[in-house]
C-alpha positions in Angstrom: 0.0 0.0 0.0 1.3 3.5 -0.8 2.1 6.2 1.7 2.5 4.0 4.8 3.2 7.1 6.9 -0.6 7.8 6.7 -1.3 4.8 8.9 -3.9 3.0 6.9 -4.8 5.8 4.5 -3.4 6.4 1.0 -3.6 10.1 1.8 -5.3 11.2 -1.4 -8.8 11.1 -2.9 -10.1 11.5 -6.4 -12.8 13.8 -7.7 -14.5 12.7 -10.9 -16.6 15.3 -12.8 -18.8 13.5 -15.3 -20.1 16.7 -16.8 -16.7 18.0 -17.9 -15.0 14.6 -18.0 -12.2 15.9 -15.8 -10.6 14.6 -12.6 -8.7 16.1 -9.7 -6.6 14.5 -7.0 -6.7 16.1 -3.6 -4.8 15.5 -0.4 -6.7 14.0 2.5 -6.1 16.2 5.5 -5.0 15.0 8.9 -8.2 16.6 10.3 -10.4 14.3 8.2 -8.3 11.2 9.0 -8.5 11.9 12.7 -12.1 13.0 13.2 -14.0 11.2 10.4 -12.5 7.7 10.6 -13.7 5.2 8.0 -15.7 5.4 4.8 -19.0 6.3 6.4 -17.5 9.2 8.4 -15.6 10.7 5.5 -18.5 10.2 3.1 -20.9 11.9 5.5 -18.6 14.8 5.9 -18.5 15.5 2.1 -22.2 14.9 1.6 -23.1 17.3 4.4 -20.7 20.0 3.2 -21.2 19.8 -0.5 -24.8 18.7 -1.3 -27.9 20.8 -0.7 -30.3 18.6 1.4 -33.2 20.1 -0.5 -32.2 19.1 -4.0 -33.9 16.3 -5.9 -32.1 13.0 -5.6 -31.6 12.8 -9.4 -30.3 16.3 -9.8 -26.9 16.4 -11.3 -25.5 18.2 -8.3 -26.1 15.2 -6.1 -22.8 13.5 -5.3 -21.8 9.9 -4.7 -18.8 9.2 -2.4 -17.3 5.8 -2.8 -15.1 5.4 0.3 -12.7 2.9 1.9 -11.6 2.7 5.5 -8.1 2.5 7.0 -8.1 -1.3 7.2 -8.8 -1.7 3.4 -5.8 -3.1 1.6 -4.0 -4.2 4.8 -4.9 -7.8 4.7 -6.8 -7.5 8.0 -9.8 -9.9 8.1 -13.0 -7.9 7.8 -11.2 -4.8 6.4 -12.8 -5.2 3.0 -15.7 -2.8 3.1 -16.5 -0.2 0.6 -19.1 2.4 1.6 -21.3 4.3 -0.9 -22.6 7.5 0.6 -25.2 9.7 -1.3 -28.6 11.1 -1.1 -30.9 8.1 -1.2 -33.2 7.5 -4.2 -35.5 5.5 -1.9 -35.9 7.9 1.1 -34.5 11.2 0.1 -32.2 11.1 3.1 -28.6 10.1 3.6 -27.8 6.5 2.7 -24.7 4.5 3.7 -24.6 1.3 1.7 -21.8 -1.1 2.2 -20.3 -4.1 0.4 -17.4 -6.4 1.0 -14.9 -7.7 -1.7 -11.8 -6.5 -3.3 -12.9 -3.1 -4.6 -11.9 -1.2 -1.5 -8.4 -2.7 -1.6 -8.0 -2.2 -5.3 -8.9 1.5 -4.9 -6.4 1.9 -2.1 -3.7 0.2 -4.1 -4.4 2.6 -6.9 -3.6 5.4 -4.5 -7.0 6.7 -3.4 -8.9 6.5 -0.1 -12.2 7.4 -1.8 -13.8 8.8 -4.9 -16.3 11.7 -5.2 -18.5 11.4 -8.3 -20.0 14.7 -9.4 -22.2 16.0 -12.3 -23.8 14.0 -15.0 -22.4 12.4 -18.1 -23.5 13.4 -21.6 -23.8 9.7 -22.6 -23.6 6.3 -20.9 -20.1 6.2 -19.5 -17.8 3.8 -17.6 -14.6 4.9 -15.9 -11.3 3.1 -15.8 -9.0 3.9 -12.9 -5.4 2.7 -13.5 -3.5 4.4 -10.7 -2.9 8.0 -11.9 -4.5 7.4 -15.3 -8.2 7.9 -15.3 -10.2 7.5 -18.5 -13.8 8.2 -19.5 -15.2 5.5 -21.8 -18.3 5.2 -23.9 -20.7 2.7 -22.3 -23.4 2.5 -24.9 -22.6 -1.1 -25.6 -22.9 -1.9 -21.9 -26.1 0.0 -21.3 -28.9 -2.5 -20.8 -26.6 -5.4 -19.8 -26.9 -7.1 -16.4 -24.2 -6.6 -13.8 -22.8 -10.1 -14.5 -22.6 -9.3 -18.2 -21.0 -5.9 -17.6 -18.3 -7.4 -15.3 -17.6 -10.1 -17.9 -17.3 -7.5 -20.7 -14.9 -5.2 -18.7 -12.8 -8.2 -17.6 -12.3 -9.1 -21.3 -11.7 -5.5 -22.2 -9.3 -4.5 -19.4 -8.0 -7.3 -17.2 -9.4 -10.5 -15.8 -8.5 -9.2 -12.3 -10.2 -5.7 -12.7 -12.5 -4.9 -9.8 -15.8 -3.5 -11.1 -18.5 -1.4 -9.5 -21.5 -1.3 -11.8 -25.3 -1.1 -12.1 -27.8 -3.1 -14.1 -31.1 -2.3 -15.9 -32.8 -1.4 -12.7 -30.4 1.4 -11.9 -30.4 2.6 -15.5 -34.2 2.9 -15.4 -34.1 4.8 -12.0 -35.8 2.1 -10.0 -35.6 3.7 -6.6 -34.4 0.6 -4.7 -31.9 -0.4 -7.4 -28.6 -1.8 -6.0 -25.0 -1.2 -7.0 -22.8 -4.3 -7.5 -19.1 -4.3 -6.5 -17.9 -7.4 -8.3 -20.2 -10.1 -7.0 -21.1 -8.2 -3.8 -24.3 -6.2 -3.5 -24.4 -2.7 -2.1 -28.2 -2.8 -1.7 -29.4 -0.1 0.6 -31.1 3.1 -0.4 -31.2 2.9 -4.2 -27.6 3.8 -4.9 -27.9 2.1 -8.3 -30.6 4.6 -9.3 -28.3 7.6 -8.4 -25.6 6.1 -10.6 -28.2 5.6 -13.4 -29.3 9.2 -13.1 -25.7 10.2 -13.8 -25.4 7.8 -16.8 -22.5 6.1 -15.0 -22.6 2.4 -15.8 -19.5 1.3 -14.1 -16.1 2.1 -12.5 -13.3 -0.4 -13.1 -10.2 -0.3 -10.9 -7.1 -2.0 -12.1 -4.1 -1.0 -10.1 -0.5 -2.0 -11.0 0.2 -3.0 -7.4 -2.1 -5.9 -6.4 -0.7 -7.0 -3.1 -3.4 -9.3 -1.8 -4.7 -11.4 -4.7 
């Protein structure tokens, strides 16, 4: 894992703006590391400070924070959780939806503690994170596929070991209880899949060069 001196944190996070297809890497402050420990705490901080609580869930200014905790990528049993924090499509309130699996570790190995997804894409899009190289890719050929089919396509296209966060037809059609899949694990609370669908974001594939625990 990179930046060991951060004691469980990579020390950086990634902003992805779907509207402009731009990214920005920002430093994770010691204040956030100390007072908002874990994916749920950090995700809550950014949602509270950056999203208007009165906006419609499917408004492009709603944000999705995909966060890891300090144990992700360490090999510690149980330290595998990814937390998705956003305004819930189901309730309109804050949702914290968790899933286990390798996505959190892969994101940490790529150098990021969490990702903030902003804006709305102009077309169905999937994002490839390869350490510092972030690409926006057309997902028209993936739109309408199930999550299993999507993961298979991206594994063939990128790398068999790529970790994939994606939505299926329910999320694309803004079903308010649609789940988000992280590889074969379900992040099922609060309709996070519908929020991704409203942003026309089909998938995020993380494929770091440094895969320590395989």
